[in-house]
N, C-alpha and C positions, 0 to 999 in steps of 0.2 A: 085119162088122166095123167098130168103130168109131174113129175120125178121132184121135189124142191131138192134143189142140192144148198149144201153149208159150208160154212167157213169156219176155223175153229182161231184161236187167236192167233196161235204159230202163223196157219194158212195170211191173217193179215198182216201181219210182221216180216215177216216173206218179204211182200208183195212189197211191201213200203221201204220196206233194207229199214224195221225201226226194232227195237227188242218186243218181246212178249208182255216184258215186262211197261212197255210204254202205252200198248192194247189196255191194259188188265190199270193201269190207270187211269188210262182213259175213261172206262168202265165206270169206272168208280167216283170219277171227276163230273160224267153224267147223270148220275141214281147222285148224287147229291148237290147239286144242280149247281157246279161250280166251273167254271169254266170247259170247255173240250175242245176239239178237232171233231175227233172221230164221234157221230152224231149216227152211227147206225145202230138200232133197236135188236139187242140178242134176244131169241130163244131160247129160255132152257130148256134142257135135256137133264132129269134127274140134278144135278147139280151143277153139270155143262153151258154154261154158255157157247150158243153156235147162234153163227148168224144166215142170212140169208146172202147168196151167195150176190145174186139179182138186184140185192139192195148197195150189198158189198163197191160194186162190183159201180153203179149208180154216184158212190162217192168216188170212185177213184177218177171218174170220168168226172166230175165238180173238180173238185180239187184240178188237177190238168187244165180245165179251163177258163179257169178262175187268177192260177199261177198262185195258188193257196201252197202253203209246203206248211208241214208238218212240224211242232213244236218240236 
């Protein structure tokens, strides 16, 4: 069995060179059906949101190839 690696909000913010609050706002907007850029579904461990690393990396690749820049 392969062990799944997870990212937290800080990991994602660091990679995008954005604030942690930007990641949190994106998660809130997605959850409430509002326009958002970051489209990776969080998994919750207790009340802590975590993101599957493979899905986050795929998101990074998609924005790099589309020329989309995070808001």
